[in-house]
N, C-alpha and C positions, 0 to 999 in steps of 0.2 A: 489122525485116525487112519487105520489101514482100510483101504477101499476094496470092497469085494467086486468081483467081476460078474456083471449081469449076463443073462442069456443073450447071445448074439444071433439068434435065428433070424431069418428074414421075416419081413412084415408085408403082407399083401392085404391091405385093410379096406373095408367098405363101410360107408355110413349106413345106419339102420334106423333112422328116425321116422321113416315113412309111416309106420303103423300108428304113430301118435297123432297124425293129422286126420284120421277118420272122423267124419262129422264136423270138421272145422269149417264152418260156413261163413267165410268172409269173402268180400269182393276181391281184395288183394291180400295174399298170404305172405307173411314173412317166413321164408324157408331157411333162415340162418341157424335156427336151433329148434328144439322141441317147443311147441307153444304151451308153456307151463300154465298160463292162466286158463287155457282151454281144458287142460288135464284136471286142474283144481275144480273147475266148474262142473266137469263130468262127475267128479267124486261128490261134490256138495249137492248136486241135483238128485242124489240117491241112485244114480245109475253106475256107480263106480265099479261094481262087480262085473257088469256086462262090458264096460269099457276096457277093463284090464284083461278080461278073458279074450276079447277081440284082439288086443295088443299082443298077447301071448300067442294066439293062433297065427296072427300075421308074422310075428317074429320067427315062428317055427318054419313057416313057408319060406320067408326070406333067407333064413340061416341055412336051411336044407339045400336050397338052390345055390346060394353063394359058395357053400363048402364044396359042392359037387363041381362047380365051375373052376375052383382053384383058389378062392379067397381063404385066408387062414385067420383073419381077425375082423372084428367089427368095432365101430365107434358109436357111442351113445352119449347124450347130454344128461346132466353135467354135474360136476363135483359140488358146486354151490348148493344145489337142491338136495344133495344126498349126504353131506357132511353135517354131523350134529355139533352144536355148540351152545353153551349156556347163555350166550348173549342173544340168541334168536328170540324174537317175540313168541310168546306162548302158542298162539295160533299157528305161526309159521313152523315152530318146532313140532307141533302135532302133525302138520302136513308132511314135514320132512320124515317123521317116523313112518308114516304111511307109504311115502315114496320108497323109503329104504326097504320096507317089507315087500313091496311089489317088484322093485328092481332086483332084489335078490332072486326072485323067481325067474325074472327075465334073463339075468346073467346065467343062471343054472341051465336054462334050455339052450342058450347060445353055446355054452361050453360043451353041453351034451352033443351038439351038432358038430363039434370039432373046431370051434372058433374061439380065439382069445378075445377078451373084452378090454377095450380102452375107453376111457371116459374123458370128455372134454372139460376144459376149465378156462374161463375168461379171467384175465388179470386187469381189473379186480372187480369182483361182484360181491355185493353185500346188501343187507337190509338196512333200513334207517336206524334201527336200534343198535345194530352191530357198529355202524359208523359212529353213533353217539358214544358208545362205550369205548371204542378205540380212541376217540378224541379225549375222553375223560382220563383214561389210564396211560395215554402216550404209547399205546401199542402200535407198532409200525405195520405197514402192509405186509412186508416180508415175514414178520413174526406171526401175523394172523394166518398168512398162507401156509406157513410151516405147520402151525397148529392144526389147521383144517386138513391138510394133506396127511399128517400123521394119524389123525383120527380116522379119516376116510380109508386109507390104505390098511390100517389095522382092522377096521370093521369089515372091509371087503377084501380078504386075502385072495379071492378068486379073480380080482381085477389085475390085468397084466401091466397096466400103466396108465398115465394121464397125458392128454394132449393139451398143451398150453397155447393160448392165443393172447398175444400182448398188443397187437396192432389194430384191433377193431373191437368196438364194444356194441352193446345192444342198440338197435335202431330206435328212432323216436316214437315208434308205434308200440313199443313193448310196455305193457302194464302188468307188473308182476311183483311178487314179494321181494325178489332180488333184481337189482339193476346194475349192470356193469358200466364201468367208466375207464378211460385210458389213464393209467397212472405211471406207466413206464414212458418217460419222455426223452431219455438220453441213453446212448449205448452203455455208459457206465452203470446205469441203473439196471439195465437188462443183465449185465454181467454179475452185478451184486445179487440179483434175483436167482440166477443160476447157481452161484456159489452158496446161497442160503438153502436152496431146495434140493440140489443134487444129492447131498448126503442122506436125505430122507428116503430117496429112491434106492440109493446104493445099499443102505442098511437092510432094505426089504427086498432087494434084488428085483426091482421093478424098473420099468422104462419111463423116462420123461421125454416125450416127443415135443420138441419146441418148434413152433411154426414161425417162419420169418415173414409171413404175410402182414402187411401194414397198408393203411389207406393214406399214408403220406403225412400224418400228423406228427408234429414235434421233430426233434433232431433224430429220433430213432426211425422216422418215417421212411427213410430210404434203405432200411436194412435189407430188403429183399433183392436190391440190385447194386448197392454201392459197396465196393470191395473194402474200403476203409472202415465203414460202419460194421460190416460183416466181421472183419478181423478184430475190431475192438470188442465185440461181444464174444467171439468164440475162440480166438487164438490162445493156445496154451492149455485149454481144457482137456484133461485126460480121462474124464469120468467114463466108466463102462456103461453107465445108465443112460447117457444122453444120445438122442437121435434128433437130427435136424430135418424138418419137413419143409419143402419148398414147392410152390407152384412152378410149373414148367417154364414160364416166361418171366419177364420183368414187370408184368402187370397182372390183371385178373385173367379169367379163363376166356381169352380171345384168340383168334387166329392171327397169322402173320407175325408172331413173336418168335425171335430166336431163343434157343435154349439158354436158360439162365446160367451165366458163367460161374456163379458161386457154387454150382455143383462140382466144379473142378478145383475148389480151394479147400484146404485142410483135409484131414483124414477122419474126421468125426463121421460116424455112420449117418447116411442120409436116405430119405425116401422122397419120391416125386409125387406131387399132388396132380391128379388128373380128374376131369369132370366128364361123366357120362351123360348126365342130364344137363345139357348146355343151357345155362341160365340166360345167356345173351342171344341164344340162337333157337328160341322157341320152346325150350324146356320139354322136349319130347313130343310136342304137338305135331311135328312133321320130321322127316329124316334130316338130321344134322350129324352126319356120320363123322367119327373121329379117327377111324382106323388108320388111314394113310398119314394123317397128321402125327398121331402118336407113334407110329412105326418109325418115322424120321427121328423123333425125339429119343426114342429108346436106342436106336442105332448110334446116335451121337453120344448117348449117355454111357455107352459101353466103355468109354475111356474116362468116365467120371471117377471121383475119389470116394471109394467105399460106399457104393449105392446098394442098399439092402432091401429095396422093395418100393411099394407105392401106397398112396392113399387115394382111393377112387371115390368120387362123390356121385352117387346115383340118385340122390334126392335133395341134398342140401344146397342152398344158394339162391338168392334172388328175392325180390318183392314183386310177385306176379299173380295173376288170377288162374294161371295154369295149374292143374292139380292131379295129373296122372301119377299114380304111385308105382314106382319101379318094383318088379317082382310080384306085385299084388293084383294088378289089373291088366287084362289083355290089351287095353288101349295103350299101355306103356311100352309097347313092343320096340319102338325106336330107341328108347333109353335102355331097355334090356339088351338089345343088340349091341349097343356101344359098351355096355357093362361087360358082356361076355367077350367081345373082341378085344377089349382093353386088357383083361387079365391074361388072355391067350398070348398077346404080344409081349407083355411085360414079363410074365413068369416063364413062358415056354418058347419065346422067340418065334411064334407062329407067323406064317405068311398071311396077310390080311384076307386074301381071297379064300384060302383054306378055312380060316376061322369063320368067315361069313357062311360058307357052305355047311360047316358043322352046325352053326346056329340054325340054319334053315332045316336041317335034319332034326335037331332037338325039338324045334317048334312045329315040325310037320308042315312046313310051308310049301309053296309051289316051286316054280322054276328058280333055282339058285343063281343061274347065270343071268336071268332077268333082274334078280335082286342086286347082283353086283353091278350091273350096268346102271340100274336106278341109283345106287349109292354114288357111283362116279359122277353121274349127271347132277345129283343133289349136291355133292361136294363142290362142283363148279358153280352151281347157282348160289350157294352160301358164300363162297369166296368172292364172287364177282357181282352179286346183286344185293345181298344183305350188307356186304362190305363194299366200299368204293375202293377198288384195288389200288389206284394211284395214290390215294391218301393213306391207305392201310400199310403200304410198303415204306412209308416215311417213319423215321425214328425221331420222336418229339418228346420233350420233357417240359413239365411245368412244375416249378418248385421241386418237391421231392417225389413227384409222381411221373411215371411214364404215361403219356397220353394214350388212352385206348384207341385202337385202330378202327373202331366202329363209330361212324360219324352220325348217322341219321336215326339210329335205333338204340334205345337203352332199355333193357329188360323188356317190358311189354308196351313200350311207347315208341311210336313212329312220329318223327318230327318233320313237318313240311312247313317251313316258315321263311320269311325274307332274311332273317339273321342267319339261318343255316345256309340259305342260298349264297350269301356273301362269303361265308367261310368256305363252302365247296368251291366257289369260283376262284378263291385265292389259292387253294391247294391243288386243285385239279386243272392241269393245263391242257390235257388232251381230251376235250369234251366229246369229240366225235367217237373216240375209242370207248369211252365210258358208256355212251348211249348205245353203241353197237353191242357192247357186252351185255347190257340190260336186255336188249331185244333177243339176243341169242339165248339168254337164260330163260326168258318166257317161252321160247320154243322148246327148250329142254323140259320145262314143267309140263307141257302138253304131252311130250313123249313119256314122261314119268308116270302119267296116269295109266297108260296101257301096260307099262312094265309092272306097276304095282298089282294090277289085276292078274298078270301072269305069275307073279311071285306069291300070290295068295295073301297080300297085305292090304290094309284099308285104303281104298282109292279115295275115300272122302278126306283122308289126311292130306293127300297130294292136292286135291281140289282146294282145300283150305290154304295150303301153302301157296298155290297158284293165285288165289284171290288176295292173299296178304302181300305177296311179292309183286303183284300187279300195282298195288299202291306204292310200293317202293320204286318201281319203274316210273310211275307218274311223278313221284317226288323228284326223281333224278332229272326228268325232263324239265320240270319246273326250275330246278337249280341251275341247269346248264344251258337252257335255251332262253331267248328273250321272253320277257313276261308278256302274256296276252290275257285279256278277260276270258277268252275261251278256255285257256288252260286252267284258270282258277275254277271256272264252272265245271270243267271235266273232273277235277280233283274233288270238288265238293259233292258232285253226283256219285262218284265212286266211293267216297267215304260214307255217304248216306246208305248206299246199297250194301256196303260191307256191314254196317251197324245193323241193318235190317235182317241180314242173313245169319249173323252169328250173335249169340247171347253174350251178356257181360260176364257170366260165370258158368262153370260146368266143365265137362270133359273136353269141350272144344270152345273155350272162351276166346274172345277176340282180343286183338291188340287195340290199344288206345291210339287213335290217330289225332295228333295235335297239330292243327293248322293255324297259321297266322300270316296273312298276306299284307299286313301293314308295313309299309316301307321303313327300313331301318335308316335313321337319320345319319348314322356314321358312314362317311364316304369310304369307298373301297381302299383308297390309298392310306387313309387313317387307320382302317382296320388292319391293313398290312403292317403299318408301323407298330401297332399295339401287339400283334402276334409275334413280330420279330423281337420286340422288347421282352415280352413275358415268356415266350417259348424258346427253347434251345434244341439243337440237333445232336448234342453230345451229352453223355452222362455227367461229365464234370461241370461244376458250378462256375459261371462267369462272375466277374466283379459286379456286374449289374444284378445278378441273382443274389449275391451276398448282401448288397446294399438295399436294393429295391424289392426284388421278388420275394425273398425270404423274410425280410424285416418290415420295410415300409408298407408293403402291400397288405401285410397282416393288420397293421394299424388302420389302414384305409378301409379294409373290409369290415372291421369291427365298428367303425363309425357309421358306415353305410347300413349295416345290418340293424343298428339301433335307431338311426334317424330316418332312413329311407328303406325299410325292409321290403316294400313293394317293388323296389328295383330288382330284387332277386326273385327269379321265377319260383312260384309255389312248389313246383316239382323238385327244384334244387334244394329248397329250404326244408321240405318235409320228408323227402325220400331217404330211407336208410338212416344213417347218422346225421344227414344234412351236409350240404356242401361246405358249411363253415369249418368242418373238421380238417379240410384240406389246407386251411389258412392258419392252423395252429402251429 
């Protein structure tokens, strides 16, 4: 078949799912995709017209601002809920028909604003009846995907392309008509998927954006950082429809990560994924500025192989109670600032300070120089108090995952426990420097409150940051200093005061502070032996990884999860996809 050449314009893409979370009143929100069960509930409750009218109004606001700032494309979820098929359950098919009608209007107003539309798709998402019919007829996943995509792209000629995710599926909290699961387990299967689907996009001159993000499951789990896996999937592909999308580092959206070297391999067009609403750094509840971090990445990326743009996440990501909506609420100013500065850096090569000053003018803020100083201090506080710098600078791998550099905080959870204390003691040798750094950061936070006032920004956000990071500083003291009953009492009192001051949910929801001062029976030297056995400092796999970590450990974990599930912390079992996915 003669392959046609697709449009090779650049892509500067931003997610647009925020409007669909209006009225979604849950303690912890799964921000990984549109909450479809919530959307269905709004329609079935008889308030569908008002719900969709509000969505369209919000999308107009978001699209108008994003286009003016320099974005040329948006992403929305998802093909599975918008593609029609005879095997869908009747009630699901009826909902799909309604979704198609409403999304057609949404797509039209986004395009009218000058934005191209891309729609996400998990590999593989289906309803129970679809899975039953596939098993009966012998229909393969690739055949079903091809059928669904052909139908979807034909029904929606206004859609510019589809964003495929193969390495992460729906979280355990998702209750929906469709549920995704990981079906791509080997590099060869990913290549077969691309070979099956690319002609569908080429024939229609659309783009297939293929994300390399994985959570470490199966042999494909190291796709985002392992050169051989990357080569096995992509080498030799000449399709004009394919775009590779990669997060900037070899892990999730954390700091201290070097630029992913796969950006410099092969000549397939690539886009870099960046996050403006930092899911591990407060989700916009306080300033977690990305300007200087992203400026370094983009400078390095100038030597990359065929980089054609970016995918910026301003709302997507994380399981948290934080709910400020980018572009739509004045409280989301820190996320909006990151979103604006990011596109100025990526698309126009702007100097960070100039971009910040421009944003201050756009929002009619106060002293721009005070804002820049506040952001510099905040950047230091994030890097040195949210992260433990000595640990964060270490390159560590476990199985097919690069260990996150953030040690005591995960999404909205702060961990102060004896087990964390032992791990911190093992990795952090210069305790005095780490404690001095924490004290300096608390001083920075006091200065930031007056700077926020000068800049015309919410001082209460800095106060919230100060209160939260004071807990982090106490946790660091607990981890690095000898234990005393007074220290335990001090932490408990601070935790109680924090809970009393901040609510569980709302526009300024609190972090969960998980404390456990029960001594860990494992001795420090035994912990050290275990960490040396299971963690490595290099990307390549050792013989012990191939024999023990990648194989035997999976068997051991399965036995423990069945016979001693209480040995695995509830947070690890139930959060997102569950920790068990790492052992697949």
